[in-house]
PASENU-355755 format. One record per atom (N, C-alpha, C): x, y, z. Coordinates in steps of 0.1 Angstrom, whole numbers, plus 2048, in hexadecimal, padded with zeros to 3 digits. Each point is the difference from the previous one (the first is absolute). Last residue first. Layout:
<atoms>
XYZ/...
</atoms>
This chain:
<atoms>
91081D84E/8087F37FD/7F77F77FB/7F682B818/8017FF7EE/8087F67FA/7FA80B832/7F47FD7F7/7FF7FD7F0/82780D81D/7FD7EE802/7F38017F8/80D82D80B/8097F77F3/7F87F27FE/7F6824823/7F77F97F4/8057F87F9/81981B81C/7F87F680A/7F77F87F7/81C8217EB/8067F5803/7F87F8808/7E88247E1/8067FF80C/8087F3803/7FE8137CD/7F67FB80D/8067FE80B/80381C7CC/8067FB80E/7F77FB808/8118137CC/7EF7F8805/8077FB80D/8128287D9/8017F6808/7F57FD809/81C8247DA/7F37F7804/8037F4807/81B8297F1/7FE7FA80B/7F37FB803/7FD81F7D7/80C7F8806/7FB7FB80D/7EB8197CD/7FE7FA80E/80E7F9805/7E78277DB/80C7FB805/7FA7F880C/7E68147D0/80380180E/80D7F5804/7D68157D7/8137FE803/7FF80180F/7DA8017D5/8027FC80B/80D7FE805/7E18157D8/80B7FB803/80480080E/7D78027D1/80580380C/80D7FA808/7E17FD7D2/80C808803/7FF80780E/7D47E67FC/80A8037F6/80E80A805/7DB7DE81E/8068107FC/80B8017F8/7E77D8818/7FA8047F3/80180F800/8177F182A/7F47FB7FC/7FA8067F5/82F7F581C/7FC80A7F8/7F47FB7F7/81E7EE82E/7F67FA7F3/7FA80D7FA/82C7F8824/7F38087F9/7FB7F97F4/8217F5831/8008047F1/7F48067FB/8157DA828/7FA80D7FD/8038067F4/7FD7CE81F/8028067F8/7FE80E802/7FE7CC813/80180C807/80880C7F3/7E97C8805/80780D7FA/7FD80A806/7F47D8815/80B7FC7F9/80680A7F5/7E47F9831/80280B7F6/8087FD7F5/7E07E4827/80E8007FC/7FE80E7F3/7DE7F282E/8028017F0/80F8037FE/7DE7F782A/8097F77F7/8028027F5/7F2826823/7FC7F47F8/80A7F97FA/7FF82082F/8067FB7F4/7F47FA7F9/7F582A81D/7FF7F0800/8057F97F6/814833808/7F47F8800/8007F3803/8258237FA/7FD7F780B/7F37F9801/81181E7DC/7FD80880B/7FE7F780D/8267FB7D8/7F17FD802/7FC80780B/8228157DE/8007F680A/7F27FD802/82581D7DE/7F27F9804/8017F5808/81E8307F0/8037F0807/7F07FD802/81D8247DB/7F37FA80A/8057F4807/8168307E9/8047F0806/7F27FD808/8018297D9/7FF7FB80E/8047F1800/7F982F7DF/8077F3802/8017FF80D/7E68257E4/8027FC80F/8047F2803/7FC8157D3/80480B809/8007FD80E/7DD7E57E4/8098067FD/80980D805/7E47E0821/8008027F0/80A8077FD/7F77F782C/8077F47F9/7FF8037F2/7D9815816/80C7FA808/8087F67F9/7D68157EF/80E8047FE/80A7FB807/7CC7FF812/8067FC7F1/80E808801/7F17EE82F/7FD8097F9/8068017F0/8077E3826/7F5806805/7FA8097F4/8257D4801/7FD80D7FD/7F1803804/8137DD81E/7FE8017F3/80080F7FC/8007E982A/80B8087FD/8028017F1/7DE7EE81F/80A7F97FC/80B8057FB/7DC81B80F/8057F780A/8077F57FD/7EE81E7E0/80B805806/8047F780D/7DD7F97DC/80C7F9801/80A80480B/7D88187F6/7FC7F6809/80C7F57FE/8018297E8/80280080F/7FF7F4805/8107FA7CC/7F380680A/80280080F/8147F17CA/80180780C/7F6806805/7F57D37E5/80680E7FD/80480680D/7F77CC7EC/7FF80880B/80680D7F9/7EB7CD7ED/80880B800/7FE80D808/7F97C77F3/7FC80A80B/80B80D7FD/7EB7CE7E6/80B80E801/7FA80780B/8007C87EA/7FA80A809/80A80D806/7F67D97D2/80880580C/7F7808807/8057D37DD/7F7808805/80E80780A/8177EC7DB/7F67FB807/7F980B806/8228087E3/7FE7F37FD/7F77F9806/8008367FC/8077F6808/7FF7F27FA/7E78277EE/80E806802/8097F6809/7CE7FB7F2/80B7FC7F6/80F804805/7D4809817/8037F07FD/8087FB7F8/7F982D823/8027FE7F2/8037F17FC/7E580D82C/80D8047FA/8027FB7F1/7CE80A81E/80B7F37FE/80B8087F9/7DA814820/8078017F3/80B7F87FD/7CE804823/80F7FF7FD/8058037EF/7D580782C/8047FF7F2/80D8007FE/7F37DE81B/7FB8077F6/7FF80F807/8227D580C/7F380B805/7FD80A7F5/8177CD7F9/80180E801/7F2808803/8127CC7F9/7F880680D/8048127FF/8107E17E0/7F77FC800/7F580680C/82D80C7DE/7FB7FE80B/7F17FC801/8208087DB/7FB7F2803/7FB7FD80E/81582A7EC/7F67FB7FA/7F87F3801/817823824/8017F67F6/7F67FA7FA/800833814/7FF7F0805/8047F97F1/80C83780D/7F97F67F9/8037F3804/804839810/8037F1803/7F87F87F6/819836805/7F67F57F8/8017F2807/81482A811/7FC8037F1/7F67F97FC/803812834/8017F47F6/8018047F0/7FC81D829/80C7F9802/8037F57F6/7D981D801/80B8077FA/80A7F8803/7DA7F3818/8007FD7F0/80C8077F7/7F37F1835/8098097FA/8017FE7EF/7D77F8827/8097FA7F8/8088087F6/7DD810822/80B7FC805/80C7F97F3/7D38137F9/80680B809/80E7FC805/7E37E67E1/80580A7FB/80780A808/7F57C97FE/80080D80C/80880C7FA/7FF7D67E9/7F18077FE/80080C80D/8267DF7FC/7FF80A7F6/7F38097FE/80F7EA82E/7FB7FE7F2/80180A7F8/81F7FA82D/7F48087FB/7FF7FA7F1/81B7F082F/8007FF7F4/7F28097FC/8297F9829/7F28017FD/7FE8037F3/8297F9815/7FA7F57FF/7F38017FB/825820809/7FB7FD80D/7F57F27FF/8138197DB/80C7F9808/7FC7FA80B/7DB8057D9/807807807/80D7FC808/7E27ED7D1/8057FE80D/809809807/7D87FC7D6/80F807805/8007FA80E/7DF7EA7D7/80480280E/80E80A801/7EC7E97D8/7F7802806/80280980E/81B80D7D6/8007F3807/7F480180A/7FA81C7D3/80880180D/8017F2805/7EA8107D8/80D8037FF/8087FD80B/7CE7FD7FF/8077F57FB/80D8017F9/7E7822817/8087F9808/8047F37FA/7F282E7EF/8037F57FA/8097F7807/7EB82A810/7F87FD7F3/8057F67F8/816811824/7F37FB806/7F67FC7F7/8347F87F5/7FA80B802/7F17FB808/8337EF7E6/7F97FF808/7F680D807/8218007DE/7F48007F9/7F57F8809/82B828806/7FA7F6806/7F37FA7F8/82D8197EA/7F4801807/7FC7F4805/8318127EF/7F87F6801/7F3801808/82681E7F6/7F57FF7F7/7F87FA803/827800819/7F8808805/7F48017F6/8217D6807/7FE80A7F7/7F280A803/80F7D8816/80580B807/80180D7F6/7E97CA80D/80480A7F5/80280F806/8007CB811/80080B804/8048097F7/7ED7CB803/8098097F9/7FD80E805/7F87C9804/7FF808808/80980C7FB/7EE7CD7EC/80580B800/7FF80A80B/7FA7C87EC/7FB80C80A/80C808801/7EB7D57E0/80E807804/7F880E807/7F07CB7FB/7FE80E7FF/80B808802/7EF7C97F0/80A808805/7FA80D801/7E77E07E9/7FD80280E/80B807808/8037F77D2/7F0803803/7FF80280B/82D7F57F1/7FC80F7FF/7EF8027FF/8257DE816/7F37FF7FB/7FD80E7FF/8287F7818/8008007F1/7F47FF7F5/805800832/8087F77FD/8007FF7EF/7F6822832/7FE7FC7F3/80A7F77FB/7EB801832/80A8047F9/7FF8007F1/7D5804823/80C7F57FC/80A8097F7/7D481180E/809805808/80D7F57FF/7D78067E7/7FD7F680B/80E802809/7FE8157D6/7F580780A/7FD7F780C/8317FE7EB/7F57FD7FA/7F580680B/8348157F7/7F67F6808/7F27FB7FA/8338227F9/7F67F67FB/7F97F780B/81C8377FB/8007F3804/7F47F47F7/81C837807/7F97F77F9/8017F1806/80683C806/8057F2806/7F57F87F9/8168317FA/7F57F87F9/8027F1805/80B838807/8057F2805/7F57F97F7/80382C7F8/80A80180A/8047F4805/7EA8087CE/8017F8810/80D807808/7E28167D2/80F7FF808/7FC7F980E/7E380A7D4/7FF7FB80B/80C7FB808/7F08257D8/80D7F5803/7FC7FB80F/7E68217E5/7FA7F3802/80B7F6804/80A8307F8/7F8800809/7F67F1804/8368077EF/7F28067FB/7F57FB80B/8317F4803/7FA7FC7F4/7F08017FF/82581481F/7F87F4804/7F97FA7F7/83481480A/7F48047F5/7F77F6804/82480181C/80080D7FB/7F78027F5/8037E2830/7FB8027F6/80580C7F7/8157DE827/80280E7FA/7F78017F3/8097DC82E/7FA8057F5/7FF80E7FB/8157D6825/80080D7FC/7FB8017F1/7F87DB827/8058037F4/80180F7FF/7EE7CF822/80780E800/8048047F0/7DC7DE820/8068027F2/80580E7FF/7F27D5828/8008117FB/8057FF7F3/7E77DB825/80A8037F5/7FF8107FC/7E07DB818/80C802806/80D8037F5/7CB7F3804/80280E7FE/811802803/7F77E27E1/7F8809806/7FD7FA80E/8287F27DD/7F37FE808/7FD809807/8277FA7D7/7F7804808/7F47FD807/8297E47E7/7F38077FE/7FA807809/8337F37F9/7F7800808/7F38087FB/8238027E4/8067F0805/7F37FE80B/7FC8267D5/7FE7FC80F/8047F3807/80880F7D2/80A806809/7FB7FD80D/7F27E37D2/80280F803/80C80280B/7DE7DB7DE/80A802806/80380F807/7D57DA7F2/80980E7FE/80E7FB807/7D47E37EC/8097FF80A/80980E7FC/7D18047EB/80A7F87FF/80880080C/7DC81C7F6/7F87F2805/80D7F77FB/7FC83680D/8067F67F8/7FD7F3806/7F1828814/7FC8037F5/8087F57F5/81580882F/7F38037FC/7FD8037F1/8207D6812/80080E802/7F38087FC/80F7C980C/7F88097F5/80080D806/8287DD80A/7F37FF7FF/7F880E7FA/83280780D/7FC7F3800/7EE7FF801/81C825809/80E7F87F9/7F87F27FB/7E6831807/8027F3808/80A7F97F6/8008347F9/7F67F47FE/8067F5809/8038387F8/8097F2808/7F47F8800/80882B7DC/7F87F8808/8087F6808/7F582E7DF/80C7FA804/7FA7F780E/7E58147D3/80080080B/80E7F9802/7DF8177D8/80B7FD805/8057FF80E/7D68027D4/80580080D/80D7FB803/7D68157DB/80F7FA802/803801810/7DB8107D2/7FE7F9811/80A7F8803/7FC8187D5/7FF80A807/7FB7F9812/8147F87CE/8027F780A/7FD80C80B/7F980E7D4/7FF7F07FF/8017F780E/807832800/7F17FA7F9/7FD7F3801/825809824/8008097F0/7F17FB7FF/82680182D/7F57FE7F9/7FE8037F1/8297F9829/7FA8097F6/7F57F87F7/8277FE82E/7F67F97F7/7F580B7FA/8307F5822/7FA8097F5/7F67F87FB/8247FF82D/7F57F97F8/7FA80C7F9/82C7F2821/7FD80A7F9/7F67FC7F6/8197EE82C/7FA7FC7F7/7F780C7F9/82E7F6824/7F58097FC/7F97FC7F2/81D7E782A/8018017F0/7F0809800/81B80682F/7FA7FA7F9/7FD8007F1/82B802827/7F58097F9/7F67F77F7/82E7FC817/7F47FD808/7F38097FE/82E7F67DE/7FA80780D/7F57F9804/81B7F17DA/8087FC80C/7F980A80D/7F380F7D0/8057F1802/80980280F/7D681E7E9/80F800805/8047F3805/7D48047E1/8047FD810/811804800/7CD7FB7DD/80E805800/8037FE811/7DB7F37D2/8017FF810/80E805803/7D38057DB/80E804803/8057FE80D/7D37F97DB/8057FD810/80F8017FE/7D580B7DC/80D801804/8017FD80F/7DC8047D1/8007FD80F/8127FF802/7D780F7D8/80A801804/8017FB812/7E280E7CD/8027F980D/80B801804/7ED8267E0/8057F27FE/8007FA810/7F382F7EE/7F57F57FD/8097F17FF/8228297F9/7F2800804/7F77F47FD/8347FE808/7F78057F8/7F57FF804/8267F481E/7FD8107FD/7F78007F4/8107D580F/7FE80780D/7F980E7FC/8097E27DF/7F37FD805/7FE80880C/8257FD7DE/7F480B7FE/7F87FF80A/8247DE7FC/80480D802/7F780A7FF/7F37D87F2/7FF7FF813/80880F7FF/7E47F57D7/80D802802/80280480F/7D57E57EC/80580C805/80F801802/7DB7DE7F6/8078037F5/80580D802/7E87E9823/80A7F87FC/8078057F3/7E781582D/8028047F2/80C7F67F7/7FB801831/7F77F67FA/7FB8037F2/83180A81E/7F38057F9/7F67F57FC/83380A820/7F87FB7F5/7F58067FE/8297F5828/7F78087F9/7FC7FC7F3/8227F782D/7F97FA7F8/7F58097F9/83680281E/7F28037FB/7F97F57F7/82E811823/7F97F97F6/7F48027FC/83180E81F/7F68047F9/7FB7F77F7/82480E82A/7F87F47FB/7F58067F9/83181A812/7F27FD801/7FB7F47F8/82D80F804/7FC803810/7F17FD7FF/8227FB7DB/8007F3808/7FA80580F/8058207DA/80A7FC806/8007F580B/7DA8117EC/80880A805/80C7FB808/7E17D97F3/80080B7FA/80980C80A/7F27C77F5/806808808/80180E7FA/7D77DD7F4/80C7FE800/80880D80A/7D07E17F1/805808808/8127FF7FF/7DE7FB7D4/8067F780E/806809809/7DA80B7DE/80C805802/8087F880D/7D27F67DD/80A7FE80D/80E8067FE/7C77FC7E9/8108047FE/80680180C/7CC7EE7EC/80880080B/8118047FF/7CA8087E5/80D7FA7FF/80980380D/7CC7F2806/80980B7FC/80E7FB7FA/7CD7E67F9/80B80280A/80C80B7FC/7CA7FC7F1/80F7FD7FD/80980480B/7CE8057F4/8037FC80A/8107FA801/7E78117D9/80180D80A/8067FA80F/7F57EA7D1/80D7FF806/80280C80A/7D78057E2/8057F3803/813804800/7E282680D/7FE7FA7F6/8077F3803/80082581B/8038087F4/7FC7F67F5/7F0804836/8067F87F7/7FE8057F1/7F280583C/8058087F4/8067F27F6/7D8801825/80B7F87F8/8058047F5/7DC817815/8077FE80C/80D7F57FE/7DF80D7DE/80880C804/80A7FE80D/7ED7D87DF/7FC808808/80980C806/7F17D77D7/80D80B804/7F680780C/7EA7D27F2/8028097FA/80980D80A/8037C9806/7F680C801/80480B7F8/80E7C7808/80080F7F9/7F4807804/80D7D7824/7F78027F2/8068107FA/8197DF82A/7F780C7FD/7FC7FE7F2/8127DB829/8018027F3/7F580A7FB/80F800833/7F97FB7F7/8008047F1/811817827/8077F47FF/7F97F57F9/7F082E803/8017FA80E/8047F2801/80180B7D1/7F7808809/7FC7FD80D/82D7FF7D8/7F47F9807/7F8807808/81F80F7D5/7FE7FF80F/7F47F9806/8078057D0/80F7F9807/7FE7FE80E/7DE80F7DC/7FD7F980A/80D7FA803/7F781E7DB/8097F67FD/7FE7F780D/7E98297FA/7F97F77F9/80A7F57FF/80C82481C/7F37F8804/7FB7F67F5/83081680E/7F97FD7F5/7F37F6802/82082681F/7FA7F27FE/7FA7FF7F1/82581F823/7FA7FB7F3/7FC7F57FF/81B814824/7F27FB801/7F77FF7F7/8377F480E/7F580C7F8/7F37FA804/8327FD81C/7F37FA7FB/7FA80B7F7/8317F081D/7F98087F5/7F27FA7FD/8267FD82E/7F57FA7F8/7FA80C7F6/8307EF81D/7FC80C7F9/7F37FD7F8/81B7EA82F/7F77FC7F2/7FB80C7FA/8297EC822/7F980A800/7F87FD7F1/81A7D6813/7FF80C7F9/7F680A801/8107D2816/8038017F5/80080D7FC/8057DC82D/7F780B7FA/8068037F2/8007D582B/80580A7F8/7F78087F7/7F87EE833/8007FB7F6/80680B7F3/7FF80A82D/7FB7F2803/7FF7F87F5/8258187FE/7F67FA80A/7F6809802/8247F57D2/7FE80980E/7F77F6806/8198047CF/7FC7F6808/80080B80D/7F580F7CC/80A80280C/7FD7F580B/7F38047C8/7FD7FD80D/80D80280A/7F88047CD/80380E80A/7FF7FC80D/7F87E07DD/80C8077FD/80380A809/7D77EC803/80A7F7805/80E8067FC/7DC8167F3/802800810/80B7F7802/7F38017D2/80880D807/8017FF80F/7E37E07F1/80E7FB7FA/80A80E806/7CF803807/80A7F880D/80F7FD7F8/7E481A7E4/80480A80B/8057F580E/7F77EA7D5/80980B800/80380680E/7DA7E77FB/80A7F8800/80D8077FF/7D68167FB/8017FE80D/80D7F8802/7F880B7D4/80480A808/8037FD80E/7EF7DE7E6/80D8047FB/80480A808/7D47F87FF/8057F680B/80F801800/7E78197DF/7FD80280F/8077FB807/8027F47D2/80780C804/7FE80480D/7F97CB7FA/7FD80E7F9/80780C804/8107C97FF/7FF80A808/7F780B7F7/8127D57F7/7F2802800/7FA80A809/8307F47F4/7FA8067F5/7F37FE802/82980081A/7F2807805/7F98007F5/8327F5804/7F77F5802/7F4803806/82281C7EC/8007FF80D/7F87F4805/80080C7D2/80D7FE804/8017FF80E/7D780B7F1/8037F47FF/80D7FA800/7F182D807/7FB7F880C/8037F27FB/80C82B7EC/80A7FB807/7F97F4806/7E881F7EE/8077FB7F5/80B7F5804/7E981E81C/7F87F67FF/8057F67F5/820822818/7F47FF7FD/7F97F47FB/83181A812/7F87F3803/7F18037FD/82681F80A/7F78047F2/7FA7F3800/81C807824/7F4809801/7F88017F5/8277E57FD/7F47FC80A/7F6806802/82480F7E7/7F97F57FA/7F87FB808/81C820813/7F68057F7/7F87F47F7/8177F6834/8048087EF/7F28027F9/8077FA835/7F67FE7F6/8058057F3/81980582A/7FC7F2802/7F47FD7F1/82E82680B/7F27FC7FD/7FC7F0801/82A81F816/7FB7F07F9/7F27FF7FE/82582B80A/7F47FC800/7FE7F37F8/82A822819/7FB7F67F6/7EF7FC805/82A823813/7F47FA800/7FD7F97F4/82C813818/7FB7FE7F3/7F37F87FD/80981482F/80E7FD7FA/7FB8027EE/7DC801820/80A80C808/8107FE7F7/7DD7D67FD/7FD80D804/80B807806/7FC7D47E8/80B80A803/7FD80F801/7D97E27EE/80D7FA805/809809800/7CA7F67F9/80A80B800/80C7FA806/7D37EB7E6/8067FE80C/80980A7FC/7CE7FA7E9/8128007FD/805801813/7D08047D9/8027F9810/8117FC7FE/7D18117E5/80F806800/8047FB80E/7D87EE7DC/80680380A/80C807800/7CD7F37E5/80D8037FF/80480180F/7D37F17E1/80480180F/8108027FC/7DC7FC7DC/80080B807/80680080F/80D7E07D2/7F580080A/80280C808/8148077D3/8007F4808/7F480480B/80F81B7D9/802803811/8007F4809/7F68087CD/80F7FF802/80180180E/7D180E7F6/8097F87F4/80F803806/7D67FA827/80680A7F4/8097FC7F8/7DD7DC813/80B808804/80580B7F6/7CF7EB812/80A7FD7F4/80C809804/7E17F3821/7F87FB7F5/80A8027F3/801809836/80B8047F5/7F88007F4/7EA807832/8077F87F7/8098057F6/7E0815821/80B7FA806/8047F67F9/7DD81C7F0/7FC7F680A/80E7F9805/8038247E2/7F6804807/7FD7F680E/8317F87EE/7F38087F7/7F880480B/8347FF80E/7F37F87FE/7F68077F8/8377FA80D/7F88097F9/7F37F47FF/832806821/7F57FC7FA/7F68077F9/837800818/7F58027F8/7F57FA7FA/82F80382C/7F67F87F3/7F680D7FC/8307FA823/7F28087FB/7FE7FB7F3/825800829/7F97F77FB/7F48057FB/834812811/7F47FF7FD/7F77F77F9/82E80C820/7FE7F67F5/7F08007FD/80D81F820/8068027F3/7FD7F87F5/7E480A82B/8087F77FE/8068037F2/7DA815819/810807804/80B7F57F9/7CB803807/8058027F2/80E8057FF/7E27F2827/80280E7FF/8068027F1/8037D180D/7FB80A80A/80380F7FD/7FF7D17E4/80A8087FE/7FA810808/7E97D4801/80D7FD7FD/80A80A802/7D2801818/8028027F4/80F7FD800/7E5804828/7FB7F77F9/8047FD7F2/81781482D/7FC8047F5/7FA7F37FB/80080B834/8097F77F7/7F98037F2/80181A833/7FA7FB7F4/80C7F87F9/7F8812838/8067FD7F4/7F97FA7F4/7F682382A/7FB7F57FC/8087FD7F0/80B825822/7FA7F6808/7FC7F47F9/8158227E7/80A7F8808/7F97F680A/7EE8217E1/7FE7F27FD/80A7F9807/80482E7FD/7F37FF803/7FA7F1802/82C80B7F1/7FF80680A/7F37FC808/8057FB7D2/80A7F4807/7FF805811/7ED8207DF/7F67F07FF/8087F680C/81982C7F9/7F37FF808/7F87F6802/8217FD7DF/80780380F/7F3802809/7F77FF7D2/8037F3804/8077FF80F/7F782A7EC/7F17F9802/8057F3803/82481E7F7/7FB7FF80D/7F57FA803/8137FB7D8/80A7F880C/7F880680C/7EB8117D8/7FE7F0803/80A7FA80C/7F2834800/8077F77F9/7FD7F1800/7D982280B/80D802802/8077F47F7/7CE7FC814/8088087F5/80D800804/7D07DB809/80E808805/8058087F6/7D17E280E/8078077F6/80B80A805/7E17D0808/80680C806/80A8077F6/7D17DE801/80C8037FA/80580F807/7DF7D2804/80380B807/80A8057F9/7DE7DC7EB/80D803806/80080E806/7DB7DD7F2/80180E802/80D802807/7F37D37F0/8098067FA/7FB810801/7EA7DC818/80C7FD7FB/80B80A7FD/7CE7FE80F/80A7FA808/8107FC7FE/7DD8177E5/80180680B/8067FA80C/8027EA7D1/80380F803/80180780D/7F67D27F1/8088057F5/80480F802/7E37E681E/80B7F9800/80B8077F5/7D5812808/80880180B/80F7F9801/7E17FD7DB/80480C803/80880380D/7E97D97FA/80A7FF7F4/80780E801/7D97F781C/80E7FA805/80C8017F7/7D68117F0/80480980C/80E7F9805/7EA7E87DC/80480B7FD/80980980E/7F57CD803/7F98097FF/80980F7FD/8137D07F0/80080780C/7F580C7FD/7F97D07E8/80780C802/7FE80880B/7FE7CA7FD/7F980D7FF/80780B800/
</atoms>
């Protein structure tokens, strides 16, 4: 029997991922020193393989998805859309050298190589999943309690060819239907994979700095040299830099540009589980989280500087936490008809309005729970904080959903999904969240620490923790931001719970 919606909301959001955010200013060194002093009373262990992104020997990978988180068809001469930049640095301080673990010919592996690899019965979607694990084996670092592989850069296009019926509907085979404005598509081939170009990490500035990048475009017939600056072209770039041998973080510089042909694009930096199913992905995954954080005992740290926001319809996620479990509470097992992807997302773009309102309660979660445990139903116009929510949507396979309700998009995941999106609002002040629009936005770079408020724990593990933007159906917009010091930490006293 499916969990009633009220209980499901409590599991997903109210008891799990209302993190508390402490906002600190000043230099990073001052910040970490203050945090260390404040946390002397309670010791923590990092859940990620590269705590704070300070390891010289970087592990980073990139993946590209279509609207329903599959591949369907590889871009010409690009291979399967999974690549990695993983290396060890030797002789730091003298004559440093880089030992790359993934040569170009492995990064270019595609479905055409499947037969030679003994994978002749594998389709293009399953080959991409196989390649992710294969690259993970090349990048893997032995560690306790388990090995880890890489930070993951995720690309996604929202284009969908409704006439081709490529994407399933709530995990089931879909039927063709006429084009709709909510699914952009310029015609046959609109769901193509992007071209992925790679500048392997190398030594720069007389051996004092490390620098590398992935970049590319969804426009397959475009000279990539023109994509970044030419009008009405899609483009993405992620550049990472670090001073070698210094106790400093890598800085990941992201750029995402939409066009009339590709108006709905996404770019995230993720810490995914090193095994199992990560958020939105129904194949075995690889990632950076050697310990999958369990609610409510974990914190997430990072520094974020937004330089360009991506326009008024850019859903910039301060944090996007994803996982997967069935409506009966059991963990996902790869059955896309009964597995449900769960997302909780904080949007900090000040242009994003609340769709949840007294006149549209179907866009709201049934209840809001305050820190003292009291609950307010969405029909209570006097006490329910409508403007604190952008939208809530229920999974398409839900059987006990409180009326009225709004189902999530049935096509943008390989399986049904449940999404809760919140906005800066005074009601979140008790948890340390942004309380007003504009906090942490352009011109206001901040270091964030997300913490659980200590509510009753729900037995939920969060296999994906990421941040970045989803520019929603907007032509010729540019988003640009930097991320550093990414870490997920758990109190040492709860460490045994994660084994």
